[in-house]
py3Dmol code that shows the C-alpha trace and the ligand (Angstrom):
import py3Dmol

protein = """\
ATOM      1  CA  MET A   1      82.641  75.267  80.450  1.00  0.00           C
ATOM      2  CA  SER A   2      84.589  78.454  81.149  1.00  0.00           C
ATOM      3  CA  PRO A   3      86.904  78.370  84.166  1.00  0.00           C
ATOM      4  CA  GLN A   4      85.448  79.824  87.342  1.00  0.00           C
ATOM      5  CA  PRO A   5      87.477  82.355  89.317  1.00  0.00           C
ATOM      6  CA  VAL A   6      88.688  80.999  92.652  1.00  0.00           C
ATOM      7  CA  THR A   7      87.734  84.173  94.496  1.00  0.00           C
ATOM      8  CA  PRO A   8      85.078  86.649  93.394  1.00  0.00           C
ATOM      9  CA  PRO A   9      86.464  89.937  92.045  1.00  0.00           C
ATOM     10  CA  ALA A  10      87.000  92.611  94.693  1.00  0.00           C
ATOM     11  CA  ALA A  11      86.619  96.371  94.532  1.00  0.00           C
ATOM     12  CA  PRO A  12      89.933  97.974  93.510  1.00  0.00           C
ATOM     13  CA  ALA A  13      91.972  99.848  96.113  1.00  0.00           C
ATOM     14  CA  VAL A  14      91.399 103.596  95.806  1.00  0.00           C
ATOM     15  CA  VAL A  15      94.432 105.864  96.198  1.00  0.00           C
ATOM     16  CA  LEU A  16      94.605 109.670  96.133  1.00  0.00           C
ATOM     17  CA  VAL A  17      97.597 111.559  94.756  1.00  0.00           C
ATOM     18  CA  GLN A  18      98.100 115.276  94.293  1.00  0.00           C
ATOM     19  CA  GLY A  19      99.919 116.142  91.079  1.00  0.00           C
ATOM     20  CA  ASP A  20     100.007 116.052  87.310  1.00  0.00           C
ATOM     21  CA  ILE A  21      98.432 112.940  85.810  1.00  0.00           C
ATOM     22  CA  THR A  22     101.026 112.841  83.023  1.00  0.00           C
ATOM     23  CA  ASP A  23     103.724 112.126  85.644  1.00  0.00           C
ATOM     24  CA  GLN A  24     101.940 108.960  86.752  1.00  0.00           C
ATOM     25  CA  ASP A  25     103.401 105.536  86.321  1.00  0.00           C
ATOM     26  CA  ALA A  26     100.173 103.558  85.840  1.00  0.00           C
ATOM     27  CA  ASP A  27      99.156 100.974  83.236  1.00  0.00           C
ATOM     28  CA  VAL A  28      96.351 103.246  82.048  1.00  0.00           C
ATOM     29  CA  ILE A  29      95.943 107.006  82.226  1.00  0.00           C
ATOM     30  CA  VAL A  30      92.413 108.279  81.673  1.00  0.00           C
ATOM     31  CA  ASN A  31      91.975 111.434  79.609  1.00  0.00           C
ATOM     32  CA  ALA A  32      89.171 113.948  80.206  1.00  0.00           C
ATOM     33  CA  ALA A  33      88.709 114.446  76.476  1.00  0.00           C
ATOM     34  CA  ASN A  34      86.021 116.000  74.302  1.00  0.00           C
ATOM     35  CA  SER A  35      83.969 114.211  71.681  1.00  0.00           C
ATOM     36  CA  SER A  36      86.269 115.264  68.825  1.00  0.00           C
ATOM     37  CA  LEU A  37      89.114 113.207  70.391  1.00  0.00           C
ATOM     38  CA  LEU A  38      91.470 115.657  68.729  1.00  0.00           C
ATOM     39  CA  GLY A  39      92.805 117.410  71.805  1.00  0.00           C
ATOM     40  CA  GLY A  40      92.040 120.452  73.907  1.00  0.00           C
ATOM     41  CA  GLY A  41      93.174 122.137  77.124  1.00  0.00           C
ATOM     42  CA  GLY A  42      93.517 120.904  80.716  1.00  0.00           C
ATOM     43  CA  VAL A  43      94.254 117.194  81.158  1.00  0.00           C
ATOM     44  CA  ASP A  44      93.665 116.607  77.441  1.00  0.00           C
ATOM     45  CA  GLY A  45      96.272 119.172  76.414  1.00  0.00           C
ATOM     46  CA  ALA A  46      98.792 117.824  78.927  1.00  0.00           C
ATOM     47  CA  ILE A  47      98.285 114.209  77.763  1.00  0.00           C
ATOM     48  CA  HIS A  48      98.724 115.089  74.096  1.00  0.00           C
ATOM     49  CA  ARG A  49     101.797 117.207  74.877  1.00  0.00           C
ATOM     50  CA  ARG A  50     103.537 114.505  76.915  1.00  0.00           C
ATOM     51  CA  GLY A  51     102.200 111.583  74.895  1.00  0.00           C
ATOM     52  CA  GLY A  52     103.372 113.125  71.647  1.00  0.00           C
ATOM     53  CA  PRO A  53     102.112 112.764  68.072  1.00  0.00           C
ATOM     54  CA  ALA A  54     101.411 109.020  68.350  1.00  0.00           C
ATOM     55  CA  VAL A  55      98.408 109.736  70.591  1.00  0.00           C
ATOM     56  CA  LEU A  56      96.896 112.245  68.161  1.00  0.00           C
ATOM     57  CA  GLU A  57      97.593 109.918  65.256  1.00  0.00           C
ATOM     58  CA  ALA A  58      95.735 107.086  67.036  1.00  0.00           C
ATOM     59  CA  CYS A  59      92.819 109.437  67.784  1.00  0.00           C
ATOM     60  CA  ARG A  60      92.674 110.527  64.137  1.00  0.00           C
ATOM     61  CA  LYS A  61      92.476 106.862  63.112  1.00  0.00           C
ATOM     62  CA  LEU A  62      89.547 106.331  65.476  1.00  0.00           C
ATOM     63  CA  ARG A  63      87.786 109.310  63.896  1.00  0.00           C
ATOM     64  CA  ALA A  64      88.474 107.921  60.429  1.00  0.00           C
ATOM     65  CA  GLY A  65      86.969 104.583  61.463  1.00  0.00           C
ATOM     66  CA  HIS A  66      84.350 103.553  63.985  1.00  0.00           C
ATOM     67  CA  TYR A  67      84.204 106.982  65.688  1.00  0.00           C
ATOM     68  CA  GLY A  68      83.491 109.113  62.624  1.00  0.00           C
ATOM     69  CA  ARG A  69      80.989 111.185  64.597  1.00  0.00           C
ATOM     70  CA  GLY A  70      83.246 111.399  67.633  1.00  0.00           C
ATOM     71  CA  LEU A  71      83.056 109.774  71.055  1.00  0.00           C
ATOM     72  CA  ALA A  72      79.728 110.131  72.856  1.00  0.00           C
ATOM     73  CA  THR A  73      79.523 111.614  76.339  1.00  0.00           C
ATOM     74  CA  GLY A  74      79.946 108.910  78.998  1.00  0.00           C
ATOM     75  CA  GLN A  75      81.775 106.500  76.667  1.00  0.00           C
ATOM     76  CA  ALA A  76      85.459 105.485  76.647  1.00  0.00           C
ATOM     77  CA  VAL A  77      88.004 104.298  74.111  1.00  0.00           C
ATOM     78  CA  ALA A  78      91.683 103.310  74.358  1.00  0.00           C
ATOM     79  CA  THR A  79      94.706 104.415  72.335  1.00  0.00           C
ATOM     80  CA  THR A  80      98.447 104.095  72.650  1.00  0.00           C
ATOM     81  CA  ALA A  81      99.997 106.262  75.357  1.00  0.00           C
ATOM     82  CA  GLY A  82     102.861 107.346  73.080  1.00  0.00           C
ATOM     83  CA  ASN A  83     105.721 108.740  75.162  1.00  0.00           C
ATOM     84  CA  LEU A  84     103.827 108.574  78.463  1.00  0.00           C
ATOM     85  CA  ALA A  85     104.908 105.985  81.029  1.00  0.00           C
ATOM     86  CA  ALA A  86     101.497 104.282  80.744  1.00  0.00           C
ATOM     87  CA  ARG A  87     100.676 101.451  78.344  1.00  0.00           C
ATOM     88  CA  LEU A  88      97.418 103.024  77.187  1.00  0.00           C
ATOM     89  CA  VAL A  89      95.435 106.214  77.383  1.00  0.00           C
ATOM     90  CA  VAL A  90      91.707 105.698  77.814  1.00  0.00           C
ATOM     91  CA  HIS A  91      89.827 108.726  76.496  1.00  0.00           C
ATOM     92  CA  THR A  92      86.439 109.525  77.949  1.00  0.00           C
ATOM     93  CA  VAL A  93      84.085 112.461  77.470  1.00  0.00           C
ATOM     94  CA  GLY A  94      82.574 113.939  80.598  1.00  0.00           C
ATOM     95  CA  PRO A  95      79.271 115.813  80.585  1.00  0.00           C
ATOM     96  CA  VAL A  96      79.270 119.606  80.729  1.00  0.00           C
ATOM     97  CA  TYR A  97      77.769 120.535  84.108  1.00  0.00           C
ATOM     98  CA  SER A  98      74.211 121.811  83.990  1.00  0.00           C
ATOM     99  CA  PRO A  99      72.512 123.456  86.970  1.00  0.00           C
ATOM    100  CA  THR A 100      69.090 122.578  85.523  1.00  0.00           C
ATOM    101  CA  GLU A 101      69.571 119.009  84.256  1.00  0.00           C
ATOM    102  CA  ASP A 102      70.948 116.092  86.261  1.00  0.00           C
ATOM    103  CA  ARG A 103      73.769 114.592  84.189  1.00  0.00           C
ATOM    104  CA  SER A 104      75.287 112.575  87.057  1.00  0.00           C
ATOM    105  CA  ALA A 105      74.604 109.248  85.325  1.00  0.00           C
ATOM    106  CA  LEU A 106      76.777 110.343  82.414  1.00  0.00           C
ATOM    107  CA  LEU A 107      79.620 111.312  84.722  1.00  0.00           C
ATOM    108  CA  ALA A 108      79.361 107.953  86.545  1.00  0.00           C
ATOM    109  CA  SER A 109      79.372 106.265  83.145  1.00  0.00           C
ATOM    110  CA  CYS A 110      82.735 107.888  82.314  1.00  0.00           C
ATOM    111  CA  TYR A 111      84.354 106.224  85.347  1.00  0.00           C
ATOM    112  CA  ARG A 112      82.590 102.890  84.820  1.00  0.00           C
ATOM    113  CA  GLU A 113      83.286 102.670  81.075  1.00  0.00           C
ATOM    114  CA  SER A 114      86.908 103.825  81.406  1.00  0.00           C
ATOM    115  CA  LEU A 115      87.476 101.205  84.076  1.00  0.00           C
ATOM    116  CA  ARG A 116      85.835  98.555  81.892  1.00  0.00           C
ATOM    117  CA  VAL A 117      88.009  99.419  78.872  1.00  0.00           C
ATOM    118  CA  ALA A 118      91.130  99.482  81.071  1.00  0.00           C
ATOM    119  CA  ASP A 119      90.200  96.160  82.630  1.00  0.00           C
ATOM    120  CA  GLU A 120      89.666  94.572  79.215  1.00  0.00           C
ATOM    121  CA  SER A 121      93.269  95.493  78.396  1.00  0.00           C
ATOM    122  CA  GLY A 122      94.458  93.639  81.504  1.00  0.00           C
ATOM    123  CA  ALA A 123      95.564  96.831  83.301  1.00  0.00           C
ATOM    124  CA  ARG A 124      96.274  96.566  87.028  1.00  0.00           C
ATOM    125  CA  THR A 125      96.641 100.260  87.814  1.00  0.00           C
ATOM    126  CA  VAL A 126      94.482 103.057  86.411  1.00  0.00           C
ATOM    127  CA  ALA A 127      94.992 106.792  86.983  1.00  0.00           C
ATOM    128  CA  PHE A 128      91.949 109.071  86.702  1.00  0.00           C
ATOM    129  CA  PRO A 129      91.673 112.865  86.723  1.00  0.00           C
ATOM    130  CA  ALA A 130      88.623 114.541  88.248  1.00  0.00           C
ATOM    131  CA  ILE A 131      86.573 114.320  85.046  1.00  0.00           C
ATOM    132  CA  SER A 132      84.362 117.322  84.121  1.00  0.00           C
ATOM    133  CA  THR A 133      85.546 119.440  87.077  1.00  0.00           C
ATOM    134  CA  GLY A 134      87.630 121.845  84.964  1.00  0.00           C
ATOM    135  CA  VAL A 135      86.465 123.388  81.709  1.00  0.00           C
ATOM    136  CA  TYR A 136      83.184 121.450  81.972  1.00  0.00           C
ATOM    137  CA  GLY A 137      82.315 123.169  85.250  1.00  0.00           C
ATOM    138  CA  TRP A 138      81.224 120.283  87.513  1.00  0.00           C
ATOM    139  CA  PRO A 139      81.372 121.249  91.218  1.00  0.00           C
ATOM    140  CA  MET A 140      84.391 119.475  92.711  1.00  0.00           C
ATOM    141  CA  ASP A 141      82.662 118.020  95.801  1.00  0.00           C
ATOM    142  CA  ASP A 142      79.914 116.414  93.742  1.00  0.00           C
ATOM    143  CA  GLY A 143      82.352 115.252  91.055  1.00  0.00           C
ATOM    144  CA  ALA A 144      84.475 113.624  93.753  1.00  0.00           C
ATOM    145  CA  ARG A 145      81.467 111.874  95.308  1.00  0.00           C
ATOM    146  CA  ILE A 146      80.382 110.412  91.962  1.00  0.00           C
ATOM    147  CA  ALA A 147      83.942 109.327  91.128  1.00  0.00           C
ATOM    148  CA  VAL A 148      84.526 107.531  94.438  1.00  0.00           C
ATOM    149  CA  GLU A 149      81.061 105.909  94.566  1.00  0.00           C
ATOM    150  CA  THR A 150      81.311 104.606  91.013  1.00  0.00           C
ATOM    151  CA  VAL A 151      84.784 103.136  91.406  1.00  0.00           C
ATOM    152  CA  ARG A 152      83.888 101.516  94.724  1.00  0.00           C
ATOM    153  CA  ALA A 153      80.913  99.802  93.102  1.00  0.00           C
ATOM    154  CA  ALA A 154      83.048  98.352  90.282  1.00  0.00           C
ATOM    155  CA  ARG A 155      84.327  94.775  90.341  1.00  0.00           C
ATOM    156  CA  PRO A 156      87.001  94.639  87.646  1.00  0.00           C
ATOM    157  CA  ALA A 157      88.744  91.335  86.951  1.00  0.00           C
ATOM    158  CA  PHE A 158      92.300  92.733  86.678  1.00  0.00           C
ATOM    159  CA  VAL A 159      92.428  96.303  87.954  1.00  0.00           C
ATOM    160  CA  GLN A 160      93.730  96.317  91.520  1.00  0.00           C
ATOM    161  CA  GLU A 161      94.345 100.007  92.048  1.00  0.00           C
ATOM    162  CA  VAL A 162      92.479 103.119  90.978  1.00  0.00           C
ATOM    163  CA  ARG A 163      94.455 106.291  91.548  1.00  0.00           C
ATOM    164  CA  PHE A 164      92.715 109.645  91.497  1.00  0.00           C
ATOM    165  CA  VAL A 165      95.267 112.257  90.501  1.00  0.00           C
ATOM    166  CA  LEU A 166      94.154 115.653  91.755  1.00  0.00           C
ATOM    167  CA  PHE A 167      95.749 118.790  90.453  1.00  0.00           C
ATOM    168  CA  ASP A 168      95.480 121.004  93.533  1.00  0.00           C
ATOM    169  CA  VAL A 169      94.915 120.994  97.290  1.00  0.00           C
ATOM    170  CA  GLU A 170      91.190 121.759  96.990  1.00  0.00           C
ATOM    171  CA  ALA A 171      90.555 118.848  94.642  1.00  0.00           C
ATOM    172  CA  TYR A 172      92.565 116.545  96.887  1.00  0.00           C
ATOM    173  CA  ALA A 173      90.559 117.651  99.945  1.00  0.00           C
ATOM    174  CA  ALA A 174      87.265 117.075  98.110  1.00  0.00           C
ATOM    175  CA  PHE A 175      88.258 113.525  97.208  1.00  0.00           C
ATOM    176  CA  GLU A 176      89.520 112.899 100.732  1.00  0.00           C
ATOM    177  CA  ALA A 177      86.113 113.957 102.066  1.00  0.00           C
ATOM    178  CA  ALA A 178      84.337 111.773  99.492  1.00  0.00           C
ATOM    179  CA  MET A 179      86.371 108.763 100.650  1.00  0.00           C
ATOM    180  CA  ARG A 180      85.060 109.088 104.216  1.00  0.00           C
TER     181      ARG A 180
END
"""
ligand_1 = """\
36
AR6
N 96.801 116.468 85.813
C 95.766 116.243 86.666
N 94.668 117.015 86.717
C 94.618 118.080 85.883
C 95.643 118.379 84.959
C 96.782 117.522 84.941
N 97.795 117.721 84.109
N 95.266 119.484 84.247
C 94.056 119.858 84.720
N 93.666 119.024 85.712
P 89.721 119.530 82.452
P 86.972 118.641 81.886
C 92.417 119.013 86.485
O 89.376 120.929 82.090
O 86.408 119.544 82.924
C 89.575 119.989 77.579
O 89.790 121.114 76.791
C 91.575 120.257 86.497
O 92.016 121.140 87.508
O 91.013 118.979 81.962
O 86.463 117.230 81.791
C 88.972 118.829 76.795
O 89.451 118.794 75.457
C 90.180 119.704 86.770
O 89.982 119.500 88.167
O 88.569 118.487 81.946
C 87.514 119.114 76.870
O 87.118 120.030 75.875
C 90.199 118.328 86.107
O 91.576 118.020 85.892
C 87.331 119.734 78.227
O 88.593 120.316 78.561
C 89.467 118.252 84.778
O 89.664 119.439 84.046
C 87.003 118.693 79.287
O 86.734 119.359 80.493
"""
view = py3Dmol.view(width=600, height=400)
view.addModel(protein, "pdb")
view.setStyle({"model": 0}, {"cartoon": {"style": "trace"}})
view.addModel(ligand_1, "xyz")
view.setStyle({"model": 1}, {"stick": {}})
view.zoomTo()
view.show()
């Protein structure tokens, strides 16, 4: 029989920070990647710059193996964090915003799957950017609502703190509103 936890898992604490996610001291930093896993702009560019060549090398290995066709939207996968302060980077691919098609479930999946992968690694603190709200065009208020709702509904075994790292004042305000 597997051992039963003494107390049921709780929702992680949710913390808001304004700043650059690559400055964060967290066990896991989540990357708003694209399906190629081979880098890009925004958060992705910053993570590869600060993480260094080890991150790209690990991503190339994923592409050469199980992820030959890339990472699907809404999924997540971990690599080394290279020179970043984190132990791991969890790469996830947000949906491109569409005004005509509701892709909210895919955006929620990014947060849920990233948290699951982080939790499987035993991480206690996880830093997230506002996935899809940059190049992928998702309206910040709605992106913040989906992020906060999804994380609050999660019951990870190890993760105790989820930190949303917001680049500017507007993003921070949107997440603050979503927390209320
Ligand atoms: N730290 C925290 N937040 C940041 C940082 C940073 N260093 N840089 C940007 N943001 P984006 P997406 C904010 O475009 O919309 C890439 O090219 C930014 O202001 O990084 O999911 C990938 O390769 C915005 O609010 O990610 C993909 O092709 C949020 O982070 C594509 O962009 C997300 O912006 C993914 O687009």
